[in-house]
N, C-alpha and C positions, 0 to 999 in steps of 0.2 A: 584747172590744173595744167601747168605747163608740161610739154611733152618731154619725157626723160631722154637723155642722150642716147641710151641703148635702143630705145624704140625708134627714134629718129634715124639713127644709123642703120638699123635693121630695115626700116622702110626703104632707105636709099639703096641698100644692098639688094633687096628683093625687087626693086622697081615697083613697089606696091602703092596702091591707093589707100589713103588713111581715112577711116570712118571712126569718129569719136562719139561714144555715148556717155551718159553721166557716170558710168562705172567701168567702162572698157575702152581699149584702143583696138581697132580691128584693121588688120593689114590685108588688103585684097591683092593677091599676086597671081594673076592668071587663073589657073584652075584650082589654086590653093588659097585658103584663108587661115590666118593666124590671129587668134584673139587673145590679147593680154589684158589682165585685170589691173585696174588702177589701185595703187596702194592706199586704199581708203578704209576708214572705220566710220560708218554712218549709223551705227547702232543696230539697224536691222541687217547689216552685212559687215563683215570684217575681212578685208583683203590686206591688212596692214603689214603682214609679215610674209616672207618668201614661202615659208611652210604652209601658211594659210592659203596662199595663192595656188600652190601646187595641189593641195587637197581639194580646193574648189574646182580647179581645172579637171581633176580626175572625176569628181562628182558630176560635173557638167557633161562629160562624155558618157558616163554610166547612165545618167538619167535621160539624156536626149536620144540615146540609142534605142530606147523603148519605142519611140515614135519614128525616128529617122536614122536607122543604123547605117545607111549608106552615106550619110552626110558627115557624121562625126568619126574622124579617122583615128584620133588618139591625142595623147598629151606629149608635148615635145619641149625640151629645155632650150633656153636661150643662154648660150655660154660665151666665155671669152672676156674681153674688157669692154667697158661701156662705149669706148670710141671704136671698137672693132668687134661687134657681136656677131654670132653666127648661130644657126640652128643645129643642135646635135647633143652629144653627151660627153664630149671631150673638153674638159676645162672647167674653171669655176662657173657655177650657175649664177647668172644674173637675174633670170626671171623664168617663168613658165608660160606656155601658150597652149591653147586648145587648137589642134590642127583639124581643119574642116575642108570638105570638098565644096568648092564655090558654086553658088547659083547667082543669077543676076540680081543685084540689090533692088532693082526696080520691080522684081517679081513679088515683093511683099504686098499683101493686100491692102495695107494702109495707103499705098500709092496707086491703087487701081482707079481708073476713071469711073468704072461702075462694076459692082459685083453682080453676079448672076445667081438665079435660083439654083442652078445645077451646082455651082461652087459651094453654096451654103449647104445643100443636101450632102455633098461629099464630105464637107467638114464635120457636119453633125454625125454622119455615119462613122467617121474616123474617131471622133471624140467619144462616142458611145462605146465603140469597141475597146478603146483605150481604157475607159473607166471600168468596163467589165473585167478587164484583164489585170489591173493593178491591185496590189495588196492593200488590205485595210490596215489602219493604224492598230498596233497592239493594244489589247484591252487595258493593259496596265500603264500605257503611255499617257502623257498629259495632253496629247493632241486631240483637238475637238471638244475639250471641256469648255464650259462657258467662260472660265477665266482665260484660257488660251485663245478662244475666239475673240474676246473683247480686248486682249492686250494690243494687237496691231491696230485695232480700230482706234484705241485711245492714243497710241503712239503717233498715228497720223496727225492728229490735232496738235500734239506736242511738237512734233518735228516741223510741221508747217509754221507754227508760231516762231520757232527758232530761226526760220528763214526771213523773218521780218517782212511779212507780206504787205501789200498796199493798204492804205487806210480803210478802204471799203470791205476788207476781208474779215476783220474781227467779229463783226455782227453776224455775218454769214456762218463763220466757224462756230460761234456760240449756238446758233439756232440748229445747225446740223448736228452738233455734238449732243445737245439736249435730246434731240430725236433719236440719235443712235443709242444713247444710254437707256432711254425708255424702251426702245425696241429690243435691245439686248436683254433687259430684265424680263420683258414679255416672253421672249424666246428661250428662257433658261431651260425649261423642261424639254423643249424641242431640241436644243443642243445636246442634252444628255441622251435623248432617244436616238438621235442620228449617230452618235458615237457607238451606242450600244448595238444598233442595228447594222453597223458596218459600212456606213456611208462616208465616213472620214477615211480617206485613202491617200496614198502617195501620188498626188496629182502633178500636173504640169506646173501649176502655180502662177503662171503669167500669160494666160491665154487671151491675147488680143490680136488685132489684125496685123500689127507690126511684127508679130512673131509667127505669122502664117504666110508662106509663099505659095504661089501657084506655079508649079513646075511640071512640064510634060503632062498637062491635063489632070494633075492630082494635087491635093493640098500637101504641103511640106510644113509640118509644125515643128518648130525648133525653139531653142533658148529657154528651156525649163529653168525654174529657180533651183540653183544648186547651193546657194550660199547660206540658206537658213531653212532647216527641215520644218520648222513650225509654219513656214509660209507655203510649203507644198503638201504637208500632211493636213489636208483641209477637206471640208465637205465638198463633194462633187458639185453640189448646187452653187457653191462659191465660185468654182471654176466656170460654170455655165453663166453665172451672173456677170463675170468679167467680160466675156465675149458679147453677151446681149447688151450690156451697158455700152461697150465700145461701138457696136453696130448702131445703137440708138443715138448715141452722142454724135455720130457722123452722119445722121440723117437716114440711116437704113432701118427705120422702125419696122417696116414690113418684113425685112429679112431677119431681124432679131426675133420676131414671133415665129417666123418659119423655122429658124434654127431651133428654137426652144421646143416647138411641137414635134419636130422630127426626132430630136434627142429623146423626148418623152415617150414617143412611140417605141423606141428601142428599149428604154430603161424602165418605164412605168414608174418613175420616181416622182409622182405627184406630191407626195408628202414633203419633199424638199422645197417646194415652192413657197411654203409658209415663210421662209426666210429669204426668198429671192430678192425682194426690194432692199432689205437690210444689207445684203451682200452687194447689191448694185451700188448702193450709196457708198459703202466701204471702198469698192473698187474705183469709183469716181474720185474719192478722196486720195487713193493711191496715186492716180494719174495726176491729180493736182499737186501732190507732194513732189513727185518726180519733176514736174515742170517748175515748181518753185526752186528745187535744187539746181536745175539747169539754169534758171535765171540767175542764181547766185554764182554760177560758173561762167557767166558772161553771155548767155544766150538771150539776145534782146527780145525775141518774140515769146519766150517761154512764160513770162509773167502774165501776159494777156491770156495765153492758153490755160494757165493755172486758174485764173479767175473764171474763165468759161466753165471749167469743171466744177468749181464751187457753186456757181449758179445752177448748173445742171443737177448736181447732187441735191440742192435745195428743192428743185422742182420734183425730183423723185420722191421726196418725203411727203408730198401733198397727198391727202386722201384720195382713193380711187373709188369709182362707182361700179360695183359689180352688176352683172346681168346674166340671165339664163336664156340661151337660144336653143330651142329644140328643132332639129332638122326633122322633116316629115316627107315620106315618099317611099315608093317601092324600090327594089334594087335596080340599078341602072339609070335612075332618074337624074343623077348628077349631084347628089347630096355632098359627097366628099369633095368634088371639084369646086362646088359653090362654097362649102365651108372653108376650104383653103383660102379662097379669095376673101372671105369675111374675116377669118382670123388674122390675115395679114393687113387688112384695111382697118379693122376696129381694134385689134390687139386682144386676143382671146386664147384660152387653152381649150383644145379640142379633145373630146373623149370619143374615140371611134369604137363602135360596138364590135366591128370585125376584128380590130386589134385586141381589144380587151377580152373578147371571147377566147381568142387564141392564147392570150397571156394566162388565163385561168387554167389552161391545160399545158402550160410550160412551153408554148410555141412562140416563135418569132413572127412578126407581121407577115412575112412571105413564105413561111413554112407550110408544107402540105399537111392537112389535118387527117388525111386518110389512114395514117398509121395509128391513130388513137382508137383503142377498142370501144366500140359502141358509138363512135363519132362525137362531134362537138356541137351538133345542131339539133339536139333533143330539146324537148320542152323544159326539162330540168336545167340544161345548160343555158337556154335562153333566159330563164328566170334568174339564174346566178349572174348572167351578164348584165341584165337590167338593174339588178340590185347593186352590182359593183359600180355602174355608172351613176346611180343615185347617191351612193356613199361618197364617191369621189367628187361629184358635183357639189354636195353639201359642204365638203371641206374646202374646195376651191372658192366657192361663193363666200364662205365665211372668211377666207383669207383676202377677199377683195378683188378676185379675178372675174372677168367675163368668161363664161363657160359656154362652149358649143357642145351639146350632146348630139353626136352624129350616129343616129340609129334610124330604123324605119319609123318607129312610133306610130304604127298603123292603128293600134288599139288604145283607147282611152286608159285602160288599166295600166299601160306602160307609161303613159304621159303623166298621169295624175300624181304619182308620188313626187316627181320632180317639180311639178307646178306647185304642189303644197309646200315643198321645201323652199322654193323661191318666195312664196307668199309669207311663210313664217319668218324669213329673213328680211322681208320688206324690200326685195330687189325686183326690178322689172323683168318680165319674161315675155317671150314671143315664140310663136310656132312658125317656122319657115318652111312652107309647103311647096314642093315642086310638082308641077303638072306637066306630064310628058306623054306624048302619043305612044300607044302600045307598040306600034311598028318600030319606032326609034328605040324603045326599051329593049325589045328582043334583039335588035342588031347590036346594041351596046353590050348586053350580057353575053352574047355569043362571042363577040370580039374579045371581051375581057377574059372569058374563060380560056380562050385559045392563047392569049398573050401571057397569062399567069404573072403579071407584074403588079398585082394589087392584092391587098389583104383579103378582099372579099372572094369567097368561093361559091357564091350563089350561082345556081344553074337556071336554065330556062324553066325547069319544073318548079323551082322555088319562086321564080317571078310569077308564073301563072297562079300559084297558090296565094301569093301576096295580093295579086289583083282581086282575088275573090274575098280577101279578108279586110279590105279597106272599110273603115268605119267613118261615118260623117263626124264632124266636130260637134261637140256639145255647145249649147247656147253660150255658156260662160267662157268658152274658148274662142269663139268666133272673132271677138274684138281684138284678139291677140295674134291673129293669123295674118301673115304677109305671104302672098302668093308669088312664086317665081316661075318663069316660063322655062321649063326643062328642055324644050326643043331649041331654044335660041339663047345661048349664053351671052350674046352681045347685049341683051336687055338687062343683064344682072347688075352692072354698075349703077344704073338708075334706081333699081330696086334696093340695092345696098345703101344708096343715099337716103332713100325713104326710111329704111331701117335705122340709119344713123340719126336722122331727125327725130324719129319716134323715141329712140333711146335717150336723146338729149332732152326731150320735152317731158319724159316720164318722171313721175314723182313717187 
C-alpha cells in the first residue's frame, strides 16, 4: 500500500524514521513513537474507517497498559489538511495514532544475536503473572468454544489460498488442513472443558519474539491484539504455543522447552498441553499467512519465509514418541540441575515433587511452607504428591510428551506406579540415578537452605534420613538404570548422549 500524503507529511514534520508493517505505519521521532493503522479490511481485522481506527487505537492502549503501562502514553489525533497535518485536537481529524514512549527498535528479541536463559526465565515469569491476573472470558460468551477455536484455524487456510501461494504450497496446505481438522475434532471436549474451567482469558494474543523487547534488563511485552477480541480471548495454552513455536522455528528448541517448563511451574496448567501442538501448528500458519500478505504487498523475501513456516507446520504434525524418565537420588544430589539440562536437550515436561507438593497446599514454588498448619512434609502429604505426579505423568505420556518425574524415588513403592503406567502405554522408561559423595551432599543442602532460591526446603536432617532409606533397585529395574556422576556435572553431556541413544533405539 502506498504511503498516504498525510503520513508522509507528518513523517517529514516530525523528522521521523518510518517503519512499515503489514497493517501499520510507525513513525519514530526521538523519544516518541506514533503508530497509525493502515485503512485495511483483511477479514480478521478492519481498520477501513476513521472511527474503526480510533476505536482500535484506544483498545491498543488499554490492552497494552496491562503489561507495559509506562510505554503506552495515549491516543492522539492527526488533524489539519493532508498536505499540512499536525498532532493535536484542533481541526478536522485526518487519522488517529497511538502515542508511545520509544525504545530502541533493535531491542526486540527477534533481532537478538542470541537469547539467554535468564531472559527466557524473566519472560516466563512475566507471562505467568499476566495470565494469572487477566480475566476469564464470560461463561455466556462464544470465546473458547470449539466453533470459535476452529474458525481462525480454517480462515488461515482460506486466506493463504487467496494470496495465490507458490505451486508447492497447495499440497502442504491440504495435508496440514486435514491434520488440523482431525485434531480439532479430537479436542472438542477439551475445548469445552478449558472454557468451563476458566482458562480462556483476555490474553495478549500475539506473543512472539518480535513483540518482546529487552529494555533495562527486563522484558517489555507490547503490541497486544486490539483489532479482534476473538483473537485475544483465547486459551492461555494458545498464547504459550505461539512463543514456543516462534522460539523453536528460530532454532531455540532448548529455550522453548525452558520457557514452557518455567511457565508450568508457576501455573500448573499441565492439562492445557493436550492442545499445545494443535495451537503451535495454528500459530505457524498465522505466521505463514502474515508473510504471504507481506509478499503480496511487495516484500520480496516474505514468500520464502511463508513457505518455511508451512514446512515447519507440517513437521509439527508428525507423531511424537513419548518416554518416562524417573530421576533418582537424595536431596542435593543434583536431580533438578540435571533434569533441566535433559528437558532442554531432549524436549520434555518436568514434574518437580518440590513444586507440586507446594501446589497441593496453595503455595508458589519459592513460598515458605512453615505457615501451613502441620507442615507439608508429612507421610500423607508425600503420598498425595506422588499420586499427583503419577496422574500428571499418565496424562502427559498419553498426550505424546516425554516426561521427567523429578522426585527422590528412593523407594520402589513410589517408582512402581509410574513404571506400570509407562508399560501400560507401551512407552520407554528409564531411571536416572545420581551418585554423589555424602560430603558434597551436605555442603549443597546447607548452601541451598541458606540461599532460599529453590523450591526445595530439605534440611540436613532430611538428607540424613534419606541416606538411611535408600533401597536397591529391583532386578527388573536394573536394565533401565542410567547412572550419572553427581559430583562432576561435566560428565553429564556424555551420559545424556547415552540416554538419547537408548531412547532412540528403544521399541
